[in-house]
Every structure is written in C-alpha cells, then in structure tokens.
Backbone bond lengths (Angstrom), bond angles and torsions (degrees), N, CA, C in turn:
res aa  C-N    CA-C-N  psi(-1)  N-CA   C-N-CA  omega(-1)  CA-C   N-CA-C  phi
1 M - - - 1.462 - - 1.520 110.58 -
2 K 1.324 117.55 140.24 1.446 122.57 178.12 1.529 110.37 -104.99
3 Y 1.314 115.71 137.56 1.464 122.01 178.94 1.526 109.10 -110.78
4 K 1.337 116.08 134.88 1.460 121.91 -175.37 1.530 110.51 -103.13
5 T 1.342 114.80 131.41 1.459 121.43 179.07 1.523 109.82 -126.26
6 E 1.306 116.20 123.43 1.467 122.43 175.36 1.526 109.61 -84.16
7 L 1.332 117.87 131.46 1.458 121.81 -176.63 1.520 114.24 -109.17
8 H 1.340 118.13 2.09 1.472 118.66 -173.89 1.523 109.13 -154.82
9 T 1.339 115.85 95.24 1.464 119.69 176.85 1.523 110.02 -146.65
10 H 1.329 115.76 154.46 1.463 122.32 -173.38 1.522 111.26 -123.62
11 T 1.336 115.36 156.87 1.458 120.56 176.17 1.526 109.65 -115.79
12 L 1.309 116.50 147.21 1.456 121.11 -179.85 1.524 112.14 -72.30
13 L 1.328 118.52 -12.64 1.458 121.19 178.46 1.525 112.23 -72.93
14 V 1.337 116.62 -23.48 1.462 120.69 -174.26 1.521 112.42 -124.86
15 S 1.321 117.09 -49.21 1.467 120.43 -176.35 1.525 109.87 -82.11
16 P 1.339 118.31 116.47 1.470 121.00 -175.79 1.523 114.11 -60.42
17 C 1.328 116.94 -23.83 1.462 121.12 -177.19 1.525 112.85 -87.40
18 A 1.325 118.48 -4.03 1.467 121.61 -179.38 1.527 110.26 -96.71
19 D 1.336 116.41 143.09 1.465 119.73 -176.51 1.530 113.44 -144.84
20 T 1.334 117.26 26.78 1.458 120.64 179.16 1.529 110.17 -104.30
21 P 1.336 118.88 125.43 1.472 120.32 176.48 1.527 110.82 -54.80
22 L 1.309 116.78 141.67 1.462 120.43 -175.39 1.524 112.43 -59.94
23 E 1.315 117.01 -36.33 1.465 119.52 179.14 1.524 111.03 -61.41
24 E 1.344 116.11 -34.87 1.463 120.19 178.20 1.517 111.09 -73.03
25 V 1.338 117.40 -38.57 1.465 120.48 175.90 1.525 109.82 -59.58
26 V 1.321 116.48 -45.93 1.461 120.79 179.68 1.527 110.23 -61.07
27 R 1.315 117.24 -44.72 1.471 120.04 -179.52 1.521 110.92 -61.37
28 R 1.336 117.21 -43.43 1.472 120.09 -178.79 1.535 111.05 -60.25
29 Y 1.322 116.12 -46.81 1.466 118.61 -177.17 1.521 112.09 -72.60
30 A 1.317 117.01 -33.87 1.464 119.78 176.48 1.534 109.99 -65.52
31 D 1.335 116.00 -44.84 1.470 119.83 179.75 1.524 111.75 -63.60
32 A 1.345 116.25 -31.74 1.468 120.65 -179.17 1.524 112.40 -84.34
33 G 1.335 117.74 -1.48 1.453 121.00 172.90 1.518 115.79 82.52
34 Y 1.333 117.60 25.29 1.467 120.12 177.96 1.525 110.36 -80.42
35 S 1.318 116.46 139.70 1.463 121.28 177.08 1.522 111.92 -97.67
36 T 1.343 117.20 -17.33 1.459 121.30 -178.37 1.524 109.51 -147.50
37 V 1.326 116.23 141.41 1.466 122.43 174.09 1.529 107.79 -130.78
38 V 1.340 116.06 128.45 1.458 121.66 175.58 1.529 108.20 -97.68
39 V 1.326 116.48 121.77 1.460 121.48 177.54 1.522 108.67 -84.50
40 T 1.322 116.16 120.67 1.466 122.37 -177.59 1.525 109.54 -123.05
41 D 1.314 116.56 63.72 1.457 119.43 179.51 1.524 111.02 -64.21
42 H 1.321 115.40 156.01 1.462 120.97 -177.73 1.525 110.79 -67.80
43 Y 1.316 115.11 128.63 1.459 123.49 174.79 1.532 105.68 -115.04
44 C 1.321 116.90 97.72 1.460 122.39 -174.76 1.521 108.72 -154.35
45 D 1.316 116.87 175.12 1.462 119.86 -177.13 1.523 112.04 -60.55
46 L 1.326 117.81 -39.36 1.456 120.94 -178.86 1.525 111.73 -59.18
47 V 1.318 116.97 -38.50 1.467 121.58 -178.87 1.526 111.14 -84.74
48 I 1.318 116.88 -50.59 1.462 121.65 -169.00 1.525 112.73 -75.83
49 D 1.319 116.85 -45.69 1.467 119.65 -170.63 1.529 112.88 -66.59
50 N 1.317 117.79 -21.90 1.465 121.26 -177.88 1.526 113.37 -108.20
51 A 1.333 116.59 14.09 1.465 119.90 -169.98 1.523 114.60 -94.11
52 G 1.333 118.76 -2.80 1.458 119.53 -179.96 1.505 111.71 166.21
53 A 1.325 115.53 172.62 1.460 120.79 -175.71 1.521 112.38 -81.47
54 D 1.330 117.88 -27.05 1.466 120.25 179.19 1.529 108.90 -136.43
55 W 1.329 115.94 175.66 1.464 119.65 -173.21 1.517 112.51 -65.42
56 T 1.312 117.23 -36.12 1.464 119.67 178.34 1.523 110.58 -60.17
57 Q 1.312 117.22 -46.30 1.469 120.78 178.35 1.523 111.38 -62.99
58 K 1.317 116.81 -41.34 1.470 120.59 179.91 1.529 110.88 -60.82
59 M 1.334 116.53 -44.72 1.456 119.74 -177.79 1.532 112.01 -74.38
60 E 1.314 116.92 -33.01 1.461 118.41 175.67 1.525 110.30 -62.36
61 H 1.338 116.28 -38.93 1.469 119.40 174.77 1.525 110.13 -65.83
62 Y 1.327 117.11 -47.29 1.459 119.90 -176.83 1.529 111.56 -60.08
63 L 1.299 117.40 -39.39 1.460 121.17 -177.73 1.522 113.71 -79.98
64 S 1.327 117.46 -8.82 1.466 120.38 -175.84 1.528 112.40 -63.20
65 G 1.313 117.97 -35.38 1.456 120.40 179.32 1.517 111.94 -67.23
66 Y 1.320 115.90 -47.33 1.472 121.20 177.20 1.521 110.98 -58.79
67 R 1.318 116.70 -46.73 1.467 120.15 -178.18 1.528 111.69 -64.11
68 A 1.320 115.93 -41.54 1.465 119.73 -179.96 1.530 111.04 -67.18
69 M 1.333 117.17 -38.93 1.460 120.53 177.15 1.524 110.01 -64.25
70 K 1.301 116.35 -41.93 1.466 120.57 179.46 1.524 110.78 -60.87
71 E 1.312 116.40 -41.39 1.463 120.75 179.30 1.526 110.71 -69.02
72 A 1.333 116.78 -43.26 1.469 120.75 -178.74 1.527 111.73 -64.68
73 A 1.339 116.42 -30.92 1.471 120.52 -176.34 1.519 113.24 -95.42
74 R 1.328 117.07 3.66 1.462 121.03 -175.80 1.535 110.70 -54.56
75 G 1.330 115.77 126.24 1.457 120.93 -179.40 1.518 113.94 82.55
76 T 1.342 116.86 -0.95 1.468 120.90 -178.53 1.519 111.58 -110.05
77 F 1.335 117.06 -53.76 1.463 121.75 174.85 1.524 108.96 -155.24
78 N 1.340 115.39 166.04 1.459 121.93 178.89 1.525 110.00 -74.80
79 V 1.316 117.32 143.56 1.462 122.46 174.44 1.523 108.14 -123.52
80 L 1.332 116.50 125.81 1.458 122.61 -179.55 1.522 110.20 -117.81
81 L 1.320 115.52 159.41 1.458 121.95 -177.54 1.525 111.31 -97.97
82 G 1.331 115.21 126.52 1.458 121.88 169.99 1.516 107.65 -135.28
83 C 1.312 118.13 -165.87 1.460 119.48 172.85 1.520 109.77 -159.17
84 E 1.328 115.50 157.51 1.465 121.72 172.67 1.529 106.22 -113.75
85 L 1.313 114.67 104.32 1.454 122.98 -170.06 1.527 110.78 -97.25
86 R 1.334 115.85 134.87 1.462 121.25 174.37 1.524 108.96 -127.42
87 F 1.319 115.80 127.95 1.455 121.16 177.13 1.532 109.59 -86.65
88 L 1.321 116.09 169.38 1.462 120.47 -178.16 1.521 112.76 -77.43
89 E 1.330 118.19 -12.49 1.460 121.76 -171.30 1.528 114.17 -74.78
90 N 1.330 117.78 -24.08 1.471 120.89 178.07 1.524 108.43 -166.17
91 C 1.336 116.65 -168.81 1.471 121.17 -176.13 1.524 113.50 -96.55
92 N 1.321 117.44 9.63 1.457 119.63 179.83 1.529 111.26 -65.64
93 D 1.334 115.29 148.85 1.452 122.40 176.45 1.523 109.20 -119.68
94 Y 1.327 116.00 143.59 1.459 121.84 -177.83 1.520 109.93 -132.43
95 L 1.312 116.22 126.64 1.455 121.45 173.30 1.526 107.81 -80.77
96 V 1.326 115.86 129.27 1.458 121.05 -179.16 1.523 108.60 -122.54
97 F 1.328 116.03 128.52 1.456 122.30 179.34 1.526 108.79 -120.59
98 G 1.338 116.64 134.78 1.455 120.85 176.29 1.509 114.44 126.06
99 M 1.332 118.51 -6.04 1.462 121.42 179.67 1.529 109.70 -95.71
100 D 1.330 116.25 123.96 1.450 119.12 174.96 1.531 109.85 -96.93
101 E 1.323 117.33 -177.17 1.459 120.85 -175.23 1.529 111.70 -61.34
102 E 1.315 116.98 -43.87 1.467 120.06 -179.43 1.526 110.55 -63.04
103 F 1.322 117.04 -41.06 1.468 120.97 -179.98 1.523 110.71 -60.33
104 L 1.319 116.81 -44.74 1.457 120.12 180.00 1.522 111.68 -64.54
105 H 1.313 116.93 -36.48 1.462 120.42 178.84 1.528 111.98 -68.84
106 T 1.316 116.64 -34.15 1.473 119.98 -172.67 1.525 113.92 -98.40
107 H 1.335 118.09 -0.85 1.463 121.54 177.04 1.533 108.26 -128.43
108 P 1.326 116.99 83.07 1.467 120.89 -172.47 1.517 114.34 -75.25
109 E 1.340 114.02 157.41 1.462 124.86 167.87 1.529 113.24 54.87
110 L 1.311 115.99 47.32 1.463 120.46 177.33 1.525 111.25 -63.36
111 H 1.326 117.05 -28.20 1.462 120.58 -178.25 1.528 112.07 -69.97
112 K 1.314 117.58 -12.36 1.464 120.60 178.73 1.532 112.11 -93.43
113 M 1.315 116.65 3.10 1.463 121.29 171.69 1.529 108.88 -82.01
114 S 1.310 117.41 174.60 1.456 122.86 170.94 1.521 108.48 -102.03
115 L 1.318 117.23 165.18 1.458 119.39 176.48 1.525 110.20 -58.57
116 K 1.318 116.58 -42.60 1.470 119.85 -177.08 1.518 110.92 -62.37
117 S 1.328 117.65 -45.99 1.464 119.70 -179.12 1.526 110.88 -70.81
118 F 1.342 117.39 -36.53 1.460 119.14 179.85 1.522 111.00 -70.11
119 S 1.319 117.92 -33.68 1.464 120.76 178.12 1.525 110.60 -58.75
120 A 1.332 116.58 -44.84 1.462 120.21 177.45 1.526 110.49 -66.72
121 F 1.323 116.55 -39.51 1.468 122.47 177.82 1.525 110.52 -61.35
122 A 1.331 116.85 -42.99 1.466 121.23 -179.57 1.526 110.88 -62.86
123 K 1.312 116.92 -43.34 1.469 120.27 178.73 1.518 110.23 -63.25
124 E 1.318 117.11 -40.55 1.461 121.52 -179.45 1.523 111.60 -62.57
125 H 1.343 116.77 -34.70 1.459 120.86 -173.33 1.532 113.24 -106.45
126 G 1.323 118.30 9.38 1.457 120.71 176.08 1.507 114.90 71.40
127 L 1.341 117.48 28.17 1.457 121.89 178.21 1.520 109.86 -90.48
128 L 1.327 116.21 156.58 1.457 121.26 176.80 1.527 108.25 -108.60
129 L 1.343 116.60 126.70 1.461 123.36 -173.30 1.525 110.01 -114.57
130 V 1.326 116.27 117.08 1.466 122.84 -173.84 1.531 108.84 -127.56
131 Q 1.331 117.67 123.85 1.466 118.25 176.89 1.530 109.45 -75.58
132 A 1.331 115.50 125.93 1.465 121.01 178.45 1.527 109.95 -81.52
133 H 1.326 115.87 143.71 1.482 123.43 175.49 1.538 113.29 28.07
134 P 1.355 118.02 65.19 1.464 120.97 -171.06 1.524 115.50 -66.96
135 F 1.330 118.44 -16.06 1.469 120.03 -178.29 1.522 113.25 -110.46
136 R 1.330 116.86 14.09 1.457 120.07 173.74 1.528 109.47 -69.43
137 N 1.304 117.92 155.17 1.462 121.51 177.60 1.525 110.65 -53.91
138 R 1.312 116.77 141.52 1.461 126.66 179.52 1.526 113.20 78.98
139 M 1.348 118.38 -1.49 1.451 120.00 176.22 1.524 109.70 -80.10
140 T 1.329 116.04 153.88 1.456 123.09 -179.20 1.523 109.81 -116.50
141 M 1.318 116.85 133.26 1.463 120.22 176.16 1.523 109.51 -65.89
142 V 1.323 116.23 138.56 1.458 121.37 -179.88 1.525 109.13 -125.49
143 D 1.312 115.71 165.80 1.454 121.73 176.57 1.529 108.34 -65.69
144 P 1.329 118.95 115.87 1.472 120.41 -177.10 1.515 113.30 -61.51
145 R 1.327 117.41 -18.39 1.474 119.85 178.33 1.519 112.05 -68.41
146 L 1.331 116.67 -15.58 1.463 120.51 177.97 1.527 112.56 -85.27
147 L 1.331 116.61 -7.28 1.461 122.38 -174.36 1.523 111.75 -110.41
148 D 1.328 115.87 153.08 1.459 120.94 166.54 1.520 110.58 -89.95
149 G 1.330 116.75 -31.74 1.452 119.76 -176.51 1.513 112.64 -162.89
150 V 1.323 114.94 178.28 1.454 122.08 175.36 1.530 108.68 -134.95
151 E 1.314 114.71 153.02 1.460 120.55 174.72 1.525 107.94 -77.93
152 A 1.324 115.31 98.19 1.466 120.36 -175.57 1.520 112.07 -71.96
153 F 1.334 116.88 -22.11 1.462 120.79 174.85 1.513 109.46 -140.59
154 N 1.335 115.62 125.25 1.465 123.04 173.28 1.519 107.64 -118.16
155 G 1.336 116.09 123.09 1.457 120.45 -171.16 1.507 116.36 -90.27
156 H 1.341 118.77 7.66 1.463 120.25 179.58 1.527 108.73 -70.02
157 Y 1.325 116.67 111.81 1.464 121.42 -169.86 1.526 113.61 -70.01
158 S 1.344 118.20 -24.62 1.467 118.91 -174.86 1.528 113.07 -88.63
159 H 1.330 116.99 -3.83 1.469 121.20 175.02 1.522 108.97 -110.00
160 K 1.313 116.51 135.22 1.461 120.79 175.22 1.523 107.93 -88.48
161 S 1.324 114.82 91.43 1.467 119.88 -174.61 1.526 113.69 -85.21
162 K 1.337 116.94 -7.11 1.470 120.93 -179.69 1.532 109.73 50.93
163 N 1.323 113.95 55.95 1.464 120.20 -174.29 1.526 113.34 -59.86
164 Y 1.310 117.39 -32.08 1.460 120.64 -179.52 1.527 110.73 -61.66
165 L 1.338 117.65 -32.50 1.463 120.59 177.11 1.529 110.84 -72.64
166 A 1.325 116.48 -37.69 1.458 119.82 177.28 1.526 110.69 -63.86
167 N 1.322 116.72 -40.06 1.457 120.96 178.09 1.529 110.71 -64.03
168 E 1.332 116.12 -41.34 1.469 120.61 177.66 1.525 111.01 -64.24
169 L 1.326 116.64 -39.36 1.457 120.84 178.61 1.529 110.96 -61.14
170 A 1.337 116.23 -45.07 1.463 120.45 178.82 1.524 111.02 -61.40
171 N 1.326 116.57 -42.05 1.469 120.26 178.47 1.520 111.62 -63.60
172 R 1.315 116.42 -41.03 1.466 121.07 -175.46 1.523 111.46 -65.10
173 Y 1.328 116.79 -38.60 1.459 119.75 -173.88 1.534 113.92 -109.95
174 G 1.318 116.38 7.28 1.458 120.02 177.35 1.510 113.61 64.97
175 L 1.329 116.54 37.17 1.459 121.82 -178.35 1.533 111.19 -88.58
176 I 1.319 116.28 153.13 1.454 121.54 172.88 1.519 109.17 -61.14
177 K 1.328 117.06 138.35 1.462 122.17 177.40 1.526 109.97 -104.60
178 T 1.335 115.72 134.08 1.459 119.74 171.64 1.527 109.22 -124.89
179 S 1.317 114.68 166.90 1.460 122.29 176.97 1.519 107.87 -139.93
180 G 1.328 116.36 142.92 1.456 119.65 178.01 1.510 112.15 -155.74
181 T 1.313 115.81 149.51 1.459 120.65 179.37 1.518 111.83 -69.42
182 D 1.341 117.69 -29.98 1.470 122.11 -171.25 1.532 108.13 58.81
183 F 1.336 114.50 53.46 1.464 121.39 -171.94 1.530 111.22 -73.23
184 H 1.340 115.92 126.95 1.460 123.53 177.14 1.533 113.01 -132.95
185 H 1.352 116.29 -43.21 1.465 120.85 -160.21 1.530 112.97 -117.84
186 P 1.338 117.05 154.43 1.463 121.11 177.31 1.529 113.67 -62.10
187 T 1.318 117.00 -19.06 1.474 120.35 178.86 1.525 112.33 -80.73
188 Q 1.327 117.67 -6.20 1.461 121.30 -179.46 1.523 111.63 -93.13
189 Q 1.323 114.78 152.21 1.455 122.70 169.24 1.530 108.03 -119.94
190 P 1.321 119.24 149.74 1.465 120.18 175.57 1.524 110.60 -53.71
191 A 1.327 116.34 127.94 1.464 120.28 -173.62 1.524 112.79 -138.89
192 G 1.333 117.66 -2.70 1.457 120.45 -176.64 1.509 111.62 -138.38
193 G 1.320 114.90 -174.88 1.458 121.56 -178.81 1.515 110.47 121.28
194 I 1.314 116.05 -162.79 1.461 120.87 178.58 1.520 109.74 -130.74
195 M 1.334 115.46 154.72 1.464 122.40 174.78 1.521 108.62 -114.65
196 T 1.325 115.44 132.39 1.459 122.02 -178.61 1.523 110.19 -131.38
197 S 1.331 115.34 166.74 1.462 119.95 -179.04 1.522 112.33 -83.59
198 E 1.337 116.77 -8.15 1.456 121.68 178.21 1.521 109.01 -137.40
199 P 1.332 117.57 151.76 1.462 119.08 178.56 1.521 110.73 -69.55
200 I 1.318 116.29 143.39 1.464 121.41 178.86 1.525 107.55 -96.06
201 T 1.329 116.23 119.24 1.456 120.22 -173.34 1.526 113.39 -119.93
202 S 1.335 117.65 -0.55 1.456 120.74 177.79 1.521 109.60 -148.47
203 V 1.314 116.55 156.90 1.462 120.65 178.10 1.524 110.25 -68.62
204 T 1.326 117.39 -34.41 1.468 120.54 177.16 1.516 110.56 -60.19
205 Q 1.319 116.81 -44.28 1.461 121.71 177.49 1.516 110.63 -64.56
206 L 1.329 117.35 -41.61 1.462 121.46 179.07 1.523 110.76 -59.03
207 I 1.319 117.31 -48.12 1.462 121.00 -179.05 1.521 110.85 -60.71
208 E 1.319 117.24 -42.78 1.455 120.92 -179.83 1.530 111.02 -62.74
209 I 1.333 116.98 -42.91 1.467 120.98 179.24 1.525 110.41 -64.90
210 L 1.324 117.52 -42.58 1.460 120.23 178.86 1.526 111.09 -62.79
211 K 1.318 117.46 -38.63 1.463 120.82 178.76 1.528 111.43 -67.59
212 Q 1.329 116.57 -36.78 1.466 120.44 -178.97 1.521 112.09 -73.83
213 G 1.336 116.69 -33.19 1.458 120.80 177.68 1.510 115.43 81.19
214 N 1.324 117.67 13.68 1.468 120.43 -178.21 1.526 109.95 -92.12
215 Y 1.322 116.55 70.32 1.456 121.90 -179.61 1.518 109.37 -157.79
216 T 1.305 114.79 167.61 1.457 122.12 178.57 1.521 109.42 -111.11
217 L 1.313 116.53 134.43 1.453 121.46 175.31 1.524 109.77 -79.71
218 I 1.316 116.89 128.04 1.467 121.66 174.21 1.525 108.19 -84.18
219 C 1.319 117.02 121.09 1.467 123.01 -179.02 1.523 107.61 -133.22
220 Q 1.321 116.68 94.28 1.460 120.91 -173.20 1.526 110.48 -135.97
221 G 1.332 116.08 174.87 1.451 121.30 174.43 1.521 114.06 81.48
222 P 1.334 117.06 -172.90 1.469 122.24 -175.30 1.530 113.82 -58.74
223 A 1.330 118.15 -39.17 1.465 120.13 -179.88 1.525 111.08 -64.01
224 A 1.324 117.26 -38.82 1.461 121.01 177.99 1.519 110.95 -66.72
225 E 1.324 116.24 -41.66 1.462 119.96 178.39 1.524 110.67 -63.26
226 R 1.321 117.20 -42.56 1.464 121.54 -179.22 1.530 111.44 -62.94
227 D 1.341 116.37 -39.08 1.462 120.19 -176.02 1.521 113.30 -95.21
228 G 1.332 117.49 3.87 1.459 120.83 177.49 1.522 113.32 65.90
229 M 1.335 116.09 39.00 1.465 120.18 -177.21 1.520 110.69 -117.96
230 T 1.325 115.62 151.02 1.461 122.98 174.92 1.525 108.02 -135.82
231 D 1.332 116.60 172.00 1.463 120.16 177.47 1.531 109.75 -50.58
232 M 1.327 116.38 136.92 1.464 119.24 -175.22 1.537 110.83 -149.78
233 P 1.340 116.93 153.80 1.456 118.60 177.72 1.529 110.98 -66.05
234 A 1.323 116.17 148.78 1.461 119.91 -178.71 1.519 111.69 -67.60
235 K 1.327 116.93 -30.44 1.451 121.30 179.18 1.514 109.99 -111.52
236 E 1.339 115.52 136.96 1.451 119.37 176.18 1.522 109.06 -72.84
237 N 1.336 116.08 147.02 1.455 120.50 178.00 1.517 110.46 -71.29
C-alpha cells in the first residue's frame, strides 16, 4: 500500500494568498486519499511583522492555521507543521521542515536572517532546507551547497514554475527532491506530494524519509501536463 503526503499547502488564516475554507481543504485531501498534510504557511515580513505586538503574539497568529487544520482534519489524516520561509534579501521561498511550535517561539525573526546564515543555522538544529519552485519568475539562483533540496515539482497551475528545470537542478547537484501542490485556492485539486510505503506521522520521520530518498514524487494535474512530468522515483536509477 502507498501512503500520500502533501508537503506544500497553505491556510487562509495565515497566508494572505490562500482563500480556501479549511473544511474544504480537508475534504479535498481526504477524497484524494492523502494520509498526511504538511501545513507550510508563509513566514515572511508581510505575515510576521504585522501579526502582533510581541513575538508570542506573532507566533500564536502564525501557528493558528496549522492548529486549525489539525483540528479540522482530526480523525481524517495526519497534519504536520512546516513553513515556507522568505528572507528580506530577495523573493525566494524555502520550505523548512523540523521546527515545532516551541522552536518557533524560542527562535524569533528567522525571516531577518540571510540564506547563508540560515543554512548554517538549519544544519546546527537538524532542519531540512528546500528551495521552493526555484525557477518561477522573480526567483534568484542560489549556491546549491546552501540547500538540502529543491522542490522538483510544484503543482500550482497558475504559476509557470518550470519544474523540469528544478528536477534537472536536483539531479545535477544530488539534492533532495520534493513535490507539493502549493495549495491555496478552491480551483485547485491536490496534485503533488510524495508516496511512501508507510504513513508519515511525525516531522522527524518525514526528514529521515526525505534524506533516504525511498519515495515517489507525485506529479499530477495541469502543471505536470504543462511540464511533461509524471509520478517518478525520488532517486534516479
């Protein structure tokens, strides 16, 4: 049996660009047979800097989407915490896995770091750092040595992410490959994520599986058709 895990989805409670009621998000993923969904709300100046008077208030707001999704999906599928981090230096986005609620509360203003400093920070704290949709318009090429992986497939149909180039980049530098729907809108259907032989129930387990590479990338929907991609193993034979 294969278990499906979504690695890139947003909630309307936190991400300004998302507009799908949580109950509908849960229904879509349940109907599509996902066993786990990772909430990766935007962590950037637009979200964080205006979210409260002090850091506790800011993080309580930031975590509200994840908590609400977890409650809405209770008894349906697992919900894990991730984030889509953007630094002030450019418009690049990075999926980060490994930070729990306490970590976010006790390590403030991560968005004010640089990629270079955060890369060292991530290694120090056992976090996994993945550049999201690296070839989308307005993205900047970075030193691949600063990354653990790249999003080899992004399923957001209205953005031309040039996923085939991201997949080639991962192959060239031996980077971890991820896939995600980048779910925001009611017009979207789940189209990305990974398939594994066991259900993913913790972020620690997720990171270990991503490092091992024993999974299949889900590449479906309009973005996959546009880029000529289909479901594929994370590691080339």
